[in-house]
C-alpha positions in Angstrom: -13.3 25.4 -4.9 -12.8 22.0 -3.3 -15.5 19.4 -3.9 -15.6 18.5 -0.2 -13.6 17.6 2.9 -13.5 13.8 2.5 -13.5 11.5 -0.6 -13.9 7.8 -1.1 -13.9 5.4 -4.1 -17.3 3.8 -4.4 -17.2 0.2 -5.7 -20.6 -1.4 -6.4 -20.7 -5.1 -5.8 -23.3 -7.8 -5.2 -21.6 -9.3 -2.2 -19.6 -6.8 -0.1 -18.4 -9.5 2.3 -16.9 -11.7 -0.4 -15.5 -8.7 -2.2 -14.0 -7.4 1.1 -12.3 -10.7 1.7 -10.8 -10.6 -1.8 -9.4 -7.0 -1.3 -7.9 -7.9 2.0 -6.0 -10.8 0.4 -4.8 -8.2 -2.1 -3.5 -6.1 0.7 -6.1 -3.5 1.6 -6.9 -3.1 5.3 -10.5 -3.2 6.6 -11.7 -0.2 8.5 -15.3 -1.4 9.1 -18.6 -0.6 7.4 -17.3 -2.2 4.2 -14.5 0.4 3.8 -10.9 -0.7 3.0 -7.8 1.4 2.8 -4.3 1.3 1.3 -3.2 4.2 3.5 -3.9 6.8 0.7 -7.5 6.1 -0.4 -10.6 4.6 1.0 -12.5 2.0 -1.1 -16.1 1.7 0.0 -18.0 -1.4 -1.1 -21.6 -0.7 -1.8 -24.3 -3.3 -2.5 -26.1 -2.7 -5.8 -25.3 -1.3 -9.3 -23.8 2.0 -10.2 -21.0 3.7 -12.2 -18.0 1.6 -11.2 -15.8 3.0 -9.8 -17.2 6.4 -8.7 -16.0 9.0 -6.3 -18.1 10.4 -3.4 -17.3 13.5 -1.5 -18.7 14.5 1.9 -18.8 18.0 3.4 -19.7 19.5 0.0 -21.0 23.0 -0.3 -23.2 22.0 -3.2 -24.9 25.4 -3.7 -21.5 27.1 -3.9 -20.1 24.5 -6.2 -23.1 24.9 -8.6 -22.7 28.7 -8.4 -19.1 28.3 -9.5 -20.2 26.9 -12.8 -20.1 23.2 -12.2 -22.9 21.2 -13.8 -24.4 19.5 -10.8 -27.5 17.4 -11.4 -29.1 15.5 -8.5 -26.0 16.2 -6.4 -23.9 14.5 -9.0 -21.1 15.6 -11.2 -19.8 13.7 -14.3 -16.5 14.5 -15.9 -16.4 14.8 -19.7 -15.0 11.3 -19.9 -17.6 9.8 -17.6 -16.1 9.7 -14.1 -19.1 10.0 -11.7 -18.7 12.1 -8.6 -21.4 12.0 -5.9 -21.7 15.1 -3.6 -23.0 14.9 -0.1 -23.3 17.9 2.1 -23.3 15.8 5.3 -20.3 15.4 7.6 -17.6 12.9 6.6 -18.3 9.5 8.1 -14.6 9.1 8.9 -11.2 10.7 8.3 -8.7 10.0 5.6 -5.4 8.6 7.0 -3.4 11.6 5.8 -3.3 15.4 5.2 -1.9 15.1 1.7 -2.4 12.1 -0.4 0.8 12.5 -2.6 3.1 12.1 0.5 1.1 9.7 2.6 2.6 6.4 3.6 1.3 3.1 2.1 0.2 0.2 4.3 -0.3 -2.5 1.7 2.0 -4.7 -0.2 0.8 -3.0 -3.4 2.9 0.0 -2.7 1.7 3.6 -3.2 -1.5 4.6 -4.8 -0.5 6.9 -7.7 -3.7 7.8 -9.4 -7.1 6.9 -10.6 -6.3 6.5 -14.2 -8.5 7.5 -17.2 -7.7 7.2 -20.9 -9.4 10.2 -22.6 -9.7 11.6 -26.1 -8.9 15.2 -25.2 -6.6 16.1 -22.3 -7.4 19.8 -22.2 -11.1 19.2 -22.0 -10.9 16.7 -19.2 -8.2 18.6 -17.2 -10.3 21.8 -17.4 -13.1 20.0 -15.6 -10.9 18.7 -12.8 -9.2 22.1 -12.3 -12.6 23.7 -12.1 -13.4 21.1 -9.4 -10.6 22.2 -7.2 -7.7 19.9 -8.5 -4.3 21.3 -9.1 -1.9 19.9 -11.7 1.1 18.0 -10.2 2.7 17.3 -13.6 1.7 17.7 -17.2 3.7 16.0 -20.0 3.7 15.4 -23.8 5.5 12.1 -24.0 4.8 9.3 -24.9 1.4 11.0 -25.5 -0.2 14.0 -23.6 -0.9 13.1 -20.0 -0.8 14.5 -16.5 -1.6 14.1 -12.8 -4.0 16.3 -10.9 -4.5 16.4 -7.1 -6.9 18.1 -4.6 -4.7 17.0 -1.6 -7.2 14.2 -0.9 -7.1 12.3 -4.2 -5.1 11.8 -7.4 -6.4 11.7 -10.9 -4.3 10.6 -13.9 -5.4 11.6 -17.3 -3.9 10.0 -20.4 -4.8 11.2 -23.9 -4.8 7.9 -25.9 -7.2 5.8 -28.0 -7.3 2.9 -25.5 -10.5 1.2 -24.5 -9.8 0.5 -20.8 -12.0 1.2 -17.8 -10.9 3.6 -15.1 -8.1 2.0 -13.0 -6.5 2.3 -9.6 -2.7 2.5 -10.1 -0.2 1.3 -7.6 3.6 1.7 -7.7 6.3 -0.1 -5.8 10.1 -0.5 -6.4 9.6 -4.3 -5.8 6.3 -4.7 -7.6 7.8 -7.2 -10.0 8.3 -9.5 -7.0 4.9 -8.6 -5.6 3.3 -9.5 -8.9 5.0 -12.8 -8.8 3.6 -13.5 -5.4 0.1 -12.5 -6.5 0.2 -14.8 -9.5 1.4 -17.6 -7.3 -1.6 -17.0 -5.0 -3.9 -17.3 -7.9 -4.6 -13.7 -8.8 -5.4 -13.3 -12.5 -2.7 -10.9 -13.6 -2.1 -10.1 -17.3 0.5 -8.0 -19.1 -0.3 -4.2 -19.3 0.6 -4.3 -22.9 -0.5 -7.3 -25.0 2.6 -7.0 -27.1 4.9 -7.4 -24.0 6.7 -10.5 -22.8 4.0 -12.4 -20.9 6.6 -13.6 -18.4 7.8 -10.1 -17.6 6.1 -9.1 -14.3 7.4 -5.5 -14.3 4.0 -4.0 -15.3 0.8 -6.0 -14.8 -2.9 -5.4 -14.6 -5.5 -7.1 -12.6 -9.2 -7.1 -13.4 -10.8 -8.3 -10.1 -13.8 -10.7 -10.2 -15.8 -7.6 -9.0 -15.1 -5.4 -12.0 -12.4 -3.1 -10.6 -9.2 -2.7 -12.6 -5.8 -2.3 -11.0 -2.6 -1.3 -12.7 0.5 -2.6 -10.8 3.7 -0.9 -11.9 7.3 -1.4 -10.8 8.7 2.1 -9.9 9.3 4.4 -7.0 7.1 7.5 -6.7 8.1 8.3 -3.1 10.2 11.4 -4.1 8.0 12.4 -7.0 7.8 16.2 -7.4 5.5 18.3 -9.5 
């Protein structure tokens, strides 16, 4: 059973206006009401403190979801690895810009959103949660370590079984990301190598921890024709 008919990434910040200006410089497009999009997901900036980032679904049949076996407390789900999902039975405040996230066009220089990434201790435990929450597996692999991608048509979750202490991250992919990363560094964005053992001058894969506590992974690669 699907969690709802609309989903957004919640990002808690102290100053939504300042954070919004930052994310627009990064390439996201303002939709109003502190919501920004890359063409695939909606990032909603919320004043205050909370699990960062979180997901929020609207149009949720909370009673039916609870009856299906999901452990919903105060209209909230938490995955085994700590991804918080708020459920709202009200109508969606807006529409997503696509019918299927995995084939949607991107509208930002960051390229395509590929997943909300989570490093986890047990792939099977975490993926069982997401499948019970209405996500289908797009791909499941064993190398270089167990990992996979799950999708509910509105959003993409990437699960990586590895002993890595990293927060949940928004992953973007572009064939020319190396050049994009160079532009971002030139503009003053604080990019660092994805792997500390990598060549610090190699901009193929970079990560960006924003001043507002949201982590981005920026990968060189083309996922336009990716298939399950």
